[in-house]
N, CA, C and O atoms as CSV, one atom per row, in Angstrom:
chain,resi,resn,atom,element,x,y,z
A,1,MET,N,N,15.926,116.737,-11.589
A,1,MET,CA,C,16.395,117.036,-10.905
A,1,MET,C,C,16.575,115.469,-9.631
A,1,MET,O,O,17.602,115.198,-9.010
A,2,LYS,N,N,15.617,114.912,-9.588
A,2,LYS,CA,C,15.782,113.718,-8.930
A,2,LYS,C,C,16.922,112.744,-9.321
A,2,LYS,O,O,17.882,112.435,-8.616
A,3,LYS,N,N,16.691,112.396,-10.348
A,3,LYS,CA,C,17.608,111.831,-11.596
A,3,LYS,C,C,19.341,112.147,-10.932
A,3,LYS,O,O,20.080,111.276,-10.475
A,4,ILE,N,N,19.595,113.330,-11.030
A,4,ILE,CA,C,20.939,113.636,-10.285
A,4,ILE,C,C,21.431,113.583,-8.936
A,4,ILE,O,O,22.570,113.359,-8.527
A,5,ILE,N,N,19.963,113.925,-8.087
A,5,ILE,CA,C,20.425,113.585,-6.561
A,5,ILE,C,C,20.497,112.284,-6.248
A,5,ILE,O,O,21.296,112.124,-5.325
A,6,LEU,N,N,19.678,110.618,-6.864
A,6,LEU,CA,C,19.959,109.596,-6.522
A,6,LEU,C,C,21.301,108.916,-7.415
A,6,LEU,O,O,22.001,107.927,-7.197
A,7,PHE,N,N,21.298,109.879,-8.449
A,7,PHE,CA,C,22.843,109.106,-9.336
A,7,PHE,C,C,24.067,109.765,-8.390
A,7,PHE,O,O,25.146,109.224,-8.149
A,8,THR,N,N,23.700,110.817,-8.013
A,8,THR,CA,C,24.950,111.370,-6.614
A,8,THR,C,C,24.901,110.370,-5.970
A,8,THR,O,O,25.839,109.580,-6.070
A,9,LEU,N,N,23.667,110.040,-4.996
A,9,LEU,CA,C,23.995,108.885,-3.555
A,9,LEU,C,C,24.217,107.748,-4.223
A,9,LEU,O,O,25.139,107.025,-3.845
A,10,LEU,N,N,23.736,107.526,-4.893
A,10,LEU,CA,C,24.389,106.159,-5.522
A,10,LEU,C,C,25.647,106.128,-5.689
A,10,LEU,O,O,26.251,105.401,-4.900
A,11,SER,N,N,26.371,106.785,-6.607
A,11,SER,CA,C,27.810,107.074,-6.637
A,11,SER,C,C,28.677,107.193,-5.069
A,11,SER,O,O,29.703,106.789,-4.523
A,12,MET,N,N,27.793,107.816,-4.881
A,12,MET,CA,C,28.507,108.102,-2.845
A,12,MET,C,C,28.508,106.697,-2.485
A,12,MET,O,O,29.619,106.264,-2.181
A,13,THR,N,N,27.431,105.780,-2.437
A,13,THR,CA,C,27.424,104.727,-2.072
A,13,THR,C,C,28.711,103.441,-2.384
A,13,THR,O,O,29.303,102.625,-1.679
A,14,PHE,N,N,28.717,103.808,-3.801
A,14,PHE,CA,C,29.842,102.610,-4.739
A,14,PHE,C,C,31.468,103.020,-4.201
A,14,PHE,O,O,32.396,102.224,-4.060
A,15,ALA,N,N,31.488,104.364,-3.978
A,15,ALA,CA,C,32.565,105.257,-3.307
A,15,ALA,C,C,33.098,104.659,-2.242
A,15,ALA,O,O,34.264,104.361,-1.981
A,16,MET,N,N,31.765,104.476,-1.465
A,16,MET,CA,C,32.375,104.595,0.282
A,16,MET,C,C,32.942,102.976,0.479
A,16,MET,O,O,32.740,102.077,-0.337
A,17,GLY,N,N,33.649,102.849,1.679
A,17,GLY,CA,C,34.638,101.608,1.610
A,17,GLY,C,C,33.522,100.283,2.581
A,17,GLY,O,O,32.352,100.650,2.688
A,18,GLN,N,N,33.700,99.539,2.922
A,18,GLN,CA,C,32.659,98.591,3.519
A,18,GLN,C,C,33.139,98.487,4.768
A,18,GLN,O,O,34.311,98.829,4.925
A,19,ILE,N,N,32.373,97.999,5.944
A,19,ILE,CA,C,32.345,97.434,7.366
A,19,ILE,C,C,31.519,96.378,7.644
A,19,ILE,O,O,30.302,96.346,7.460
A,20,GLU,N,N,32.356,95.342,8.182
A,20,GLU,CA,C,31.066,94.607,8.820
A,20,GLU,C,C,31.368,94.312,10.381
A,20,GLU,O,O,32.467,94.026,10.856
A,21,ASN,N,N,30.405,94.419,10.921
A,21,ASN,CA,C,30.875,93.893,12.440
A,21,ASN,C,C,30.380,93.234,12.798
A,21,ASN,O,O,29.155,93.354,12.783
A,22,ILE,N,N,31.081,91.913,13.453
A,22,ILE,CA,C,31.209,90.906,13.231
A,22,ILE,C,C,31.553,90.388,14.922
A,22,ILE,O,O,32.185,91.233,15.556
A,23,TRP,N,N,31.269,89.349,15.542
A,23,TRP,CA,C,31.680,89.437,16.707
A,23,TRP,C,C,32.887,88.486,16.668
A,23,TRP,O,O,32.980,87.609,15.810
A,24,ALA,N,N,33.862,88.699,17.679
A,24,ALA,CA,C,35.292,87.808,17.403
A,24,ALA,C,C,34.946,86.739,18.246
A,24,ALA,O,O,34.374,86.728,19.336
A,25,THR,N,N,35.512,85.618,17.362
A,25,THR,CA,C,34.944,84.293,18.298
A,25,THR,C,C,36.119,83.687,17.450
A,25,THR,O,O,36.553,84.243,16.442
A,26,PRO,N,N,36.645,82.378,17.994
A,26,PRO,CA,C,37.797,81.521,17.695
A,26,PRO,C,C,37.757,81.376,16.308
A,26,PRO,O,O,38.699,81.804,15.640
A,27,THR,N,N,36.723,80.788,15.736
A,27,THR,CA,C,36.333,80.331,14.465
A,27,THR,C,C,36.808,81.166,13.729
A,27,THR,O,O,37.555,80.764,12.837
A,28,TYR,N,N,36.492,82.827,13.877
A,28,TYR,CA,C,36.609,83.608,12.711
A,28,TYR,C,C,37.963,84.092,13.184
A,28,TYR,O,O,38.443,84.578,12.160
A,29,VAL,N,N,38.847,84.236,14.152
A,29,VAL,CA,C,40.234,84.233,13.608
A,29,VAL,C,C,41.180,83.670,13.332
A,29,VAL,O,O,42.347,84.053,13.417
A,30,LYS,N,N,40.624,82.355,12.847
A,30,LYS,CA,C,41.265,81.293,12.333
A,30,LYS,C,C,41.422,81.113,11.048
A,30,LYS,O,O,42.321,80.454,10.526
A,31,GLN,N,N,40.131,81.975,10.240
A,31,GLN,CA,C,40.336,82.232,8.605
A,31,GLN,C,C,41.217,82.643,8.320
A,31,GLN,O,O,41.892,83.248,9.153
A,32,GLU,N,N,41.658,82.504,6.932
A,32,GLU,CA,C,42.177,83.249,6.050
A,32,GLU,C,C,42.335,84.869,6.021
A,32,GLU,O,O,42.501,85.370,4.909
A,33,ILE,N,N,42.297,85.737,7.170
A,33,ILE,CA,C,42.252,87.372,6.825
A,33,ILE,C,C,43.064,87.841,7.865
A,33,ILE,O,O,43.188,87.394,9.006
A,34,LYS,N,N,43.576,88.754,7.352
A,34,LYS,CA,C,44.506,89.847,7.638
A,34,LYS,C,C,44.070,89.860,9.233
A,34,LYS,O,O,42.920,89.430,9.330
A,35,ILE,N,N,44.520,90.150,10.258
A,35,ILE,CA,C,43.955,90.648,11.250
A,35,ILE,C,C,44.746,91.531,12.079
A,35,ILE,O,O,45.779,91.002,12.489
A,36,ILE,N,N,44.555,92.724,12.441
A,36,ILE,CA,C,45.199,94.407,12.531
A,36,ILE,C,C,44.996,94.104,13.996
A,36,ILE,O,O,43.817,93.970,14.324
A,37,ASP,N,N,46.011,93.953,15.056
A,37,ASP,CA,C,45.539,94.349,16.341
A,37,ASP,C,C,46.379,95.443,16.627
A,37,ASP,O,O,47.575,95.711,16.513
A,38,ILE,N,N,45.284,96.020,17.065
A,38,ILE,CA,C,45.249,97.865,17.806
A,38,ILE,C,C,45.765,98.095,18.952
A,38,ILE,O,O,46.267,99.176,19.260
A,39,ARG,N,N,45.694,97.133,19.668
A,39,ARG,CA,C,46.254,97.549,21.140
A,39,ARG,C,C,47.736,97.729,21.231
A,39,ARG,O,O,48.575,97.568,20.345
A,40,THR,N,N,47.860,98.018,22.213
A,40,THR,CA,C,49.067,98.763,22.955
A,40,THR,C,C,49.984,97.401,23.147
A,40,THR,O,O,49.577,96.263,22.914
A,41,PRO,N,N,51.443,97.782,23.668
A,41,PRO,CA,C,52.049,96.394,23.883
A,41,PRO,C,C,52.262,95.959,25.164
A,41,PRO,O,O,52.865,94.922,25.440
A,42,ARG,N,N,51.617,96.989,26.234
A,42,ARG,CA,C,51.201,96.240,27.310
A,42,ARG,C,C,50.204,95.340,27.428
A,42,ARG,O,O,50.294,94.291,28.065
A,43,GLU,N,N,48.897,95.856,26.609
A,43,GLU,CA,C,47.895,94.790,26.581
A,43,GLU,C,C,48.406,93.239,25.911
A,43,GLU,O,O,47.948,92.136,26.210
A,44,TRP,N,N,49.409,93.526,24.998
A,44,TRP,CA,C,49.925,92.287,23.871
A,44,TRP,C,C,50.624,91.444,25.060
A,44,TRP,O,O,50.452,90.229,25.157
A,45,LYS,N,N,51.306,92.074,25.823
A,45,LYS,CA,C,52.010,91.325,26.780
A,45,LYS,C,C,50.892,90.507,28.032
A,45,LYS,O,O,50.932,89.300,28.270
A,46,GLU,N,N,50.124,91.311,28.578
A,46,GLU,CA,C,48.965,90.786,29.174
A,46,GLU,C,C,48.326,89.926,29.088
A,46,GLU,O,O,48.079,89.093,29.960
A,47,THR,N,N,47.790,89.999,27.578
A,47,THR,CA,C,46.362,88.716,27.293
A,47,THR,C,C,47.546,87.990,26.335
A,47,THR,O,O,47.248,86.803,26.202
A,48,GLY,N,N,48.585,88.269,25.745
A,48,GLY,CA,C,49.399,87.326,24.490
A,48,GLY,C,C,48.685,87.811,23.519
A,48,GLY,O,O,47.996,88.819,23.681
A,49,ILE,N,N,48.755,87.144,22.352
A,49,ILE,CA,C,47.967,87.724,20.446
A,49,ILE,C,C,47.822,86.732,20.188
A,49,ILE,O,O,48.049,85.629,20.685
A,50,ILE,N,N,47.118,87.379,18.746
A,50,ILE,CA,C,46.317,86.357,18.013
A,50,ILE,C,C,47.634,85.407,16.934
A,50,ILE,O,O,48.360,86.080,16.203
A,51,LYS,N,N,47.757,84.145,16.964
A,51,LYS,CA,C,48.984,84.073,16.307
A,51,LYS,C,C,48.557,84.397,14.877
A,51,LYS,O,O,47.499,84.150,14.299
A,52,GLY,N,N,49.907,85.153,14.370
A,52,GLY,CA,C,49.706,85.549,12.743
A,52,GLY,C,C,49.270,86.860,12.495
A,52,GLY,O,O,49.309,87.386,11.383
A,53,SER,N,N,48.876,87.364,13.466
A,53,SER,CA,C,48.190,88.544,13.866
A,53,SER,C,C,49.016,89.846,13.480
A,53,SER,O,O,50.080,89.908,14.096
A,54,TYR,N,N,48.748,91.041,12.490
A,54,TYR,CA,C,49.812,92.100,12.679
A,54,TYR,C,C,49.808,93.347,14.001
A,54,TYR,O,O,48.692,93.866,13.993
A,55,LEU,N,N,50.343,93.721,14.665
A,55,LEU,CA,C,50.598,94.144,15.895
A,55,LEU,C,C,50.610,95.592,15.365
A,55,LEU,O,O,51.741,95.939,15.023
A,56,MET,N,N,49.776,96.413,15.225
A,56,MET,CA,C,50.040,98.234,15.098
A,56,MET,C,C,48.839,99.041,15.999
A,56,MET,O,O,47.610,98.977,16.028
A,57,MET,N,N,49.673,99.679,16.576
A,57,MET,CA,C,49.303,100.260,17.415
A,57,MET,C,C,48.641,101.613,17.195
A,57,MET,O,O,49.385,102.561,16.947
A,58,PHE,N,N,46.922,101.871,17.276
A,58,PHE,CA,C,46.352,103.069,17.015
A,58,PHE,C,C,46.774,104.074,18.226
A,58,PHE,O,O,47.766,104.798,18.136
A,59,PHE,N,N,46.235,104.056,18.949
A,59,PHE,CA,C,45.976,104.470,20.049
A,59,PHE,C,C,47.585,104.650,21.123
A,59,PHE,O,O,48.341,103.683,21.031
A,60,ASP,N,N,47.732,105.014,21.419
A,60,ASP,CA,C,49.417,105.143,22.531
A,60,ASP,C,C,48.236,105.127,23.745
A,60,ASP,O,O,47.014,105.123,23.604
A,61,GLU,N,N,49.011,105.121,24.942
A,61,GLU,CA,C,48.513,104.486,26.180
A,61,GLU,C,C,47.957,105.989,26.695
A,61,GLU,O,O,47.302,105.910,27.734
A,62,LYS,N,N,48.104,107.321,26.156
A,62,LYS,CA,C,47.227,108.159,26.534
A,62,LYS,C,C,46.334,108.889,25.718
A,62,LYS,O,O,45.930,110.036,25.904
A,63,GLY,N,N,45.992,107.897,24.542
A,63,GLY,CA,C,44.566,107.711,23.807
A,63,GLY,C,C,45.086,108.916,22.433
A,63,GLY,O,O,44.282,109.319,21.593
A,64,HIS,N,N,46.412,109.287,22.464
A,64,HIS,CA,C,46.650,110.183,21.211
A,64,HIS,C,C,47.184,108.608,20.216
A,64,HIS,O,O,47.291,107.404,20.451
A,65,PHE,N,N,47.433,109.672,18.870
A,65,PHE,CA,C,47.542,108.740,17.601
A,65,PHE,C,C,48.132,109.462,16.571
A,65,PHE,O,O,48.222,110.679,16.735
A,66,ASN,N,N,48.538,108.987,15.582
A,66,ASN,CA,C,49.475,109.412,14.486
A,66,ASN,C,C,48.941,108.759,13.608
A,66,ASN,O,O,49.470,107.677,13.355
A,67,LEU,N,N,47.641,109.185,12.777
A,67,LEU,CA,C,47.080,108.641,11.748
A,67,LEU,C,C,48.177,108.230,10.225
A,67,LEU,O,O,48.230,107.205,9.544
A,68,GLU,N,N,48.790,109.286,10.150
A,68,GLU,CA,C,49.644,109.256,8.992
A,68,GLU,C,C,50.664,108.106,8.965
A,68,GLU,O,O,51.055,107.519,7.956
A,69,ALA,N,N,50.983,107.910,10.075
A,69,ALA,CA,C,52.068,106.719,10.628
A,69,ALA,C,C,51.334,105.239,10.392
A,69,ALA,O,O,51.611,104.338,9.601
A,70,PHE,N,N,50.285,105.355,11.403
A,70,PHE,CA,C,49.435,103.867,11.062
A,70,PHE,C,C,49.002,103.796,9.710
A,70,PHE,O,O,49.305,102.726,9.182
A,71,LEU,N,N,48.298,104.713,8.876
A,71,LEU,CA,C,47.958,104.270,7.498
A,71,LEU,C,C,49.131,103.931,6.239
A,71,LEU,O,O,48.911,103.209,5.267
A,72,LEU,N,N,50.597,104.753,6.580
A,72,LEU,CA,C,51.735,104.232,6.358
A,72,LEU,C,C,52.164,102.247,6.766
A,72,LEU,O,O,52.661,101.402,6.020
A,73,ASP,N,N,51.750,102.144,8.066
A,73,ASP,CA,C,52.083,100.930,8.134
A,73,ASP,C,C,51.416,99.886,7.866
A,73,ASP,O,O,51.998,98.803,7.924
A,74,LEU,N,N,49.848,99.954,7.459
A,74,LEU,CA,C,48.878,99.563,7.395
A,74,LEU,C,C,48.758,99.239,5.742
A,74,LEU,O,O,48.146,98.274,5.284
A,75,ASN,N,N,49.445,100.213,4.978
A,75,ASN,CA,C,49.510,99.920,3.488
A,75,ASN,C,C,50.459,99.289,3.213
A,75,ASN,O,O,50.528,99.115,1.997
A,76,LYS,N,N,51.545,98.680,3.963
A,76,LYS,CA,C,52.174,97.600,4.280
A,76,LYS,C,C,51.698,96.721,3.949
A,76,LYS,O,O,51.957,96.141,2.894
A,77,ILE,N,N,50.887,96.398,4.754
A,77,ILE,CA,C,50.145,95.108,4.762
A,77,ILE,C,C,48.735,94.710,3.751
A,77,ILE,O,O,48.330,93.592,3.430
A,78,ILE,N,N,48.324,95.722,3.491
A,78,ILE,CA,C,46.972,95.250,3.069
A,78,ILE,C,C,46.836,96.332,1.645
A,78,ILE,O,O,47.278,97.478,1.551
A,79,LYS,N,N,46.284,95.753,0.899
A,79,LYS,CA,C,45.834,96.511,-0.302
A,79,LYS,C,C,44.595,97.275,-0.148
A,79,LYS,O,O,43.741,96.882,0.646
A,80,LYS,N,N,44.412,98.455,-0.922
A,80,LYS,CA,C,43.376,99.170,-0.402
A,80,LYS,C,C,41.650,98.805,-0.347
A,80,LYS,O,O,40.667,99.267,0.232
A,81,ASP,N,N,41.910,97.803,-1.222
A,81,ASP,CA,C,40.511,97.294,-1.556
A,81,ASP,C,C,40.110,95.983,-0.839
A,81,ASP,O,O,38.938,95.612,-0.759
A,82,GLU,N,N,41.364,95.177,-0.225
A,82,GLU,CA,C,41.750,94.104,0.460
A,82,GLU,C,C,40.835,94.151,2.023
A,82,GLU,O,O,41.019,95.045,2.849
A,83,LYS,N,N,40.227,93.451,2.141
A,83,LYS,CA,C,39.002,93.106,3.328
A,83,LYS,C,C,40.240,92.528,4.375
A,83,LYS,O,O,41.330,92.038,4.078
A,84,PHE,N,N,39.724,92.745,5.503
A,84,PHE,CA,C,40.731,92.707,6.465
A,84,PHE,C,C,40.413,93.255,8.048
A,84,PHE,O,O,39.950,94.396,8.044
A,85,ALA,N,N,40.572,92.666,9.368
A,85,ALA,CA,C,39.457,92.320,10.347
A,85,ALA,C,C,40.807,93.560,11.329
A,85,ALA,O,O,42.038,93.549,11.310
A,86,LEU,N,N,39.826,94.460,12.059
A,86,LEU,CA,C,40.331,94.836,13.216
A,86,LEU,C,C,40.140,94.471,14.723
A,86,LEU,O,O,39.018,94.820,15.090
A,87,ILE,N,N,40.936,93.830,15.802
A,87,ILE,CA,C,40.768,93.636,16.780
A,87,ILE,C,C,41.564,94.627,17.776
A,87,ILE,O,O,42.523,95.240,17.309
A,88,CYS,N,N,41.132,94.848,19.409
A,88,CYS,CA,C,41.213,95.503,20.351
A,88,CYS,C,C,41.001,94.652,21.340
A,88,CYS,O,O,40.941,93.432,21.195
A,89,ARG,N,N,40.848,95.402,22.649
A,89,ARG,CA,C,40.572,94.539,24.146
A,89,ARG,C,C,39.082,93.741,23.976
A,89,ARG,O,O,38.737,92.559,24.005
A,90,VAL,N,N,38.331,95.155,23.766
A,90,VAL,CA,C,36.949,94.637,23.979
A,90,VAL,C,C,35.781,94.972,22.598
A,90,VAL,O,O,34.686,94.563,22.211
A,91,GLY,N,N,36.963,96.112,22.139
A,91,GLY,CA,C,35.778,96.431,20.354
A,91,GLY,C,C,36.019,97.533,20.929
A,91,GLY,O,O,37.250,97.533,20.971
A,92,SER,N,N,35.666,98.489,21.409
A,92,SER,CA,C,35.602,99.748,21.450
A,92,SER,C,C,36.752,100.790,20.587
A,92,SER,O,O,36.258,101.796,20.079
A,93,ARG,N,N,37.730,100.647,20.475
A,93,ARG,CA,C,38.810,101.266,19.791
A,93,ARG,C,C,38.419,100.672,18.271
A,93,ARG,O,O,38.008,101.440,17.401
A,94,THR,N,N,38.570,99.370,18.050
A,94,THR,CA,C,38.222,98.714,16.910
A,94,THR,C,C,36.960,99.618,16.150
A,94,THR,O,O,37.309,100.236,15.144
A,95,ASN,N,N,35.664,99.719,16.529
A,95,ASN,CA,C,34.582,100.394,16.521
A,95,ASN,C,C,34.873,101.549,15.744
A,95,ASN,O,O,34.516,101.876,14.612
A,96,SER,N,N,35.643,102.130,16.646
A,96,SER,CA,C,35.966,103.789,15.997
A,96,SER,C,C,36.781,103.829,14.574
A,96,SER,O,O,36.608,104.555,13.595
A,97,VAL,N,N,37.534,103.004,14.767
A,97,VAL,CA,C,39.107,103.250,13.981
A,97,VAL,C,C,38.094,102.356,12.320
A,97,VAL,O,O,38.282,102.583,11.125
A,98,ALA,N,N,37.199,101.483,12.911
A,98,ALA,CA,C,36.988,100.729,11.488
A,98,ALA,C,C,35.846,101.375,10.828
A,98,ALA,O,O,35.560,101.079,9.668
A,99,ASN,N,N,35.115,102.320,11.561
A,99,ASN,CA,C,33.809,103.316,10.998
A,99,ASN,C,C,34.982,104.541,9.985
A,99,ASN,O,O,34.996,104.854,8.795
A,100,PHE,N,N,35.636,104.851,10.889
A,100,PHE,CA,C,36.611,105.987,10.140
A,100,PHE,C,C,37.088,105.751,8.976
A,100,PHE,O,O,36.912,106.439,7.970
A,101,LEU,N,N,37.997,104.313,9.117
A,101,LEU,CA,C,38.828,103.965,7.920
A,101,LEU,C,C,37.841,103.360,6.738
A,101,LEU,O,O,38.305,103.298,5.600
A,102,SER,N,N,36.619,102.956,6.960
A,102,SER,CA,C,35.756,102.625,5.861
A,102,SER,C,C,34.879,103.556,5.478
A,102,SER,O,O,34.483,103.591,4.313
A,103,SER,N,N,34.302,104.768,6.768
A,103,SER,CA,C,33.180,105.699,5.787
A,103,SER,C,C,34.705,107.592,5.140
A,103,SER,O,O,34.522,108.518,4.350
A,104,LYS,N,N,35.778,107.269,5.929
A,104,LYS,CA,C,36.522,108.527,5.257
A,104,LYS,C,C,37.243,108.070,4.186
A,104,LYS,O,O,37.314,108.800,3.197
A,105,LEU,N,N,37.944,106.705,4.187
A,105,LEU,CA,C,39.080,106.088,3.465
A,105,LEU,C,C,38.776,105.121,3.111
A,105,LEU,O,O,39.651,104.258,3.182
A,106,ASN,N,N,37.478,104.718,2.567
A,106,ASN,CA,C,37.173,103.634,1.455
A,106,ASN,C,C,37.663,102.127,1.908
A,106,ASN,O,O,37.559,101.185,1.122
A,107,TYR,N,N,38.171,101.978,3.148
A,107,TYR,CA,C,38.977,100.822,3.748
A,107,TYR,C,C,37.469,99.517,3.554
A,107,TYR,O,O,36.305,99.795,3.843
A,108,ASN,N,N,37.933,98.185,3.024
A,108,ASN,CA,C,37.209,97.349,3.456
A,108,ASN,C,C,37.362,96.818,5.358
A,108,ASN,O,O,38.296,96.585,6.126
A,109,VAL,N,N,36.375,96.825,5.411
A,109,VAL,CA,C,37.251,96.472,7.189
A,109,VAL,C,C,35.989,95.689,7.853
A,109,VAL,O,O,34.801,95.990,7.737
A,110,VAL,N,N,36.620,94.478,8.663
A,110,VAL,CA,C,36.226,94.192,9.414
A,110,VAL,C,C,36.109,94.442,11.462
A,110,VAL,O,O,36.940,94.057,12.285
A,111,ASN,N,N,35.046,95.051,11.679
A,111,ASN,CA,C,35.384,95.201,13.505
A,111,ASN,C,C,34.821,93.776,14.255
A,111,ASN,O,O,33.765,93.145,14.291
A,112,LEU,N,N,36.042,93.678,14.768
A,112,LEU,CA,C,36.061,91.920,15.714
A,112,LEU,C,C,35.185,92.467,16.812
A,112,LEU,O,O,35.870,92.999,17.686
A,113,LYS,N,N,33.767,92.510,17.070
A,113,LYS,CA,C,32.793,92.982,18.316
A,113,LYS,C,C,33.098,91.992,19.600
A,113,LYS,O,O,32.826,90.792,19.634
A,114,GLY,N,N,33.748,92.790,20.689
A,114,GLY,CA,C,34.418,91.941,21.751
A,114,GLY,C,C,35.716,91.748,22.129
A,114,GLY,O,O,36.156,91.442,23.238
A,115,GLY,N,N,36.478,92.027,20.754
A,115,GLY,CA,C,37.602,91.952,20.953
A,115,GLY,C,C,38.285,90.531,21.361
A,115,GLY,O,O,37.779,89.415,21.240
A,116,ILE,N,N,39.790,90.926,21.965
A,116,ILE,CA,C,40.078,89.356,22.494
A,116,ILE,C,C,40.114,89.091,23.681
A,116,ILE,O,O,40.769,88.159,24.148
A,117,MET,N,N,39.258,90.049,24.476
A,117,MET,CA,C,39.186,89.311,25.721
A,117,MET,C,C,38.030,88.249,25.189
A,117,MET,O,O,38.060,87.102,25.633
A,118,LYS,N,N,36.787,88.722,24.028
A,118,LYS,CA,C,36.122,87.344,23.865
A,118,LYS,C,C,36.129,86.279,23.539
A,118,LYS,O,O,35.522,85.260,23.867
A,119,ILE,N,N,37.213,86.654,22.517
A,119,ILE,CA,C,37.800,85.255,22.294
A,119,ILE,C,C,38.248,84.042,22.660
A,119,ILE,O,O,38.074,82.912,22.203
A,120,ILE,N,N,39.259,84.767,24.167
A,120,ILE,CA,C,39.925,84.493,25.105
A,120,ILE,C,C,38.951,83.473,26.454
A,120,ILE,O,O,39.448,82.545,27.092
A,121,LYS,N,N,37.666,83.929,26.584
A,121,LYS,CA,C,36.535,83.982,26.969
A,121,LYS,C,C,36.302,82.161,26.520
A,121,LYS,O,O,36.247,81.085,27.116
A,122,GLU,N,N,36.239,82.545,25.457
A,122,GLU,CA,C,35.538,81.394,24.538
A,122,GLU,C,C,36.692,80.020,24.603
A,122,GLU,O,O,36.332,78.848,24.493
A,123,GLY,N,N,37.799,80.366,24.757
A,123,GLY,CA,C,38.625,79.229,24.594
A,123,GLY,C,C,39.856,79.384,23.967
A,123,GLY,O,O,40.897,78.785,24.239
A,124,TYR,N,N,39.605,80.534,22.795
A,124,TYR,CA,C,41.086,80.723,22.356
A,124,TYR,C,C,42.449,81.259,23.219
A,124,TYR,O,O,42.631,82.136,24.064
A,125,LYS,N,N,43.352,80.196,22.508
A,125,LYS,CA,C,44.653,80.330,23.152
A,125,LYS,C,C,45.506,80.869,22.601
A,125,LYS,O,O,46.111,80.267,21.714
A,126,THR,N,N,45.870,82.311,22.977
A,126,THR,CA,C,46.820,83.163,22.235
A,126,THR,C,C,48.413,82.428,22.745
A,126,THR,O,O,48.703,81.469,23.460
A,127,VAL,N,N,49.311,83.561,21.865
A,127,VAL,CA,C,50.828,83.140,21.861
A,127,VAL,C,C,51.291,84.169,22.272
A,127,VAL,O,O,50.928,85.265,21.845
A,128,PRO,N,N,52.202,84.005,23.202
A,128,PRO,CA,C,52.861,85.280,23.626
A,128,PRO,C,C,53.276,86.546,22.690
A,128,PRO,O,O,53.242,86.500,21.460
A,129,TYR,N,N,53.714,87.801,23.528
A,129,TYR,CA,C,53.922,88.085,22.848
A,129,TYR,C,C,55.302,88.513,23.353
A,129,TYR,O,O,55.556,88.553,24.557
A,130,PRO,N,N,56.363,88.894,22.212
A,130,PRO,CA,C,56.271,89.404,20.747
A,130,PRO,C,C,55.998,88.256,19.962
A,130,PRO,O,O,55.827,88.474,18.763
A,131,LEU,N,N,55.904,86.915,20.413
A,131,LEU,CA,C,56.298,85.647,19.519
A,131,LEU,C,C,55.079,85.369,18.427
A,131,LEU,O,O,54.018,85.801,18.876
A,132,SER,N,N,54.968,84.888,17.382
A,132,SER,CA,C,53.988,84.601,16.363
A,132,SER,C,C,53.504,86.092,15.407
A,132,SER,O,O,52.748,86.071,14.435
A,133,SER,N,N,53.962,86.939,15.811
A,133,SER,CA,C,53.256,88.087,15.185
A,133,SER,C,C,54.220,88.377,13.740
A,133,SER,O,O,55.385,88.037,13.539
A,134,LYS,N,N,53.237,89.162,12.798
A,134,LYS,CA,C,53.921,89.045,11.495
A,134,LYS,C,C,54.637,90.357,11.618
A,134,LYS,O,O,55.031,90.961,10.620
A,135,ASN,N,N,54.769,90.703,12.578
A,135,ASN,CA,C,55.676,92.470,12.581
A,135,ASN,C,C,57.123,92.417,12.781
A,135,ASN,O,O,57.782,93.456,12.800
């Protein structure tokens, strides 16, 4: 019986996606990893965006979301096992979304803690929205 339980737990571990929680830094966002910016258009206009990032709003201005539409767009950009990063304003939304994508849907996600505000504070120069995004 113990062997069956151990096998089940190990199988579940390998089936789950991965999540990394990494502080957002100018150096990290310059790496060759796809960055999905899940903020709103108002936020993109307010702070600018990371050059080359993919803009895919997850929550709207009222906090509503359409998971099916988000996943449809996400899967056009990344492969299911491909590692990618999520960024928002300060990291709260990406923490929730990354945990869900990793634990429930088996994506390989990097949560950029501190968000766009952290990298701006560290000297990263964003580009104006809608310029230089990949959507």
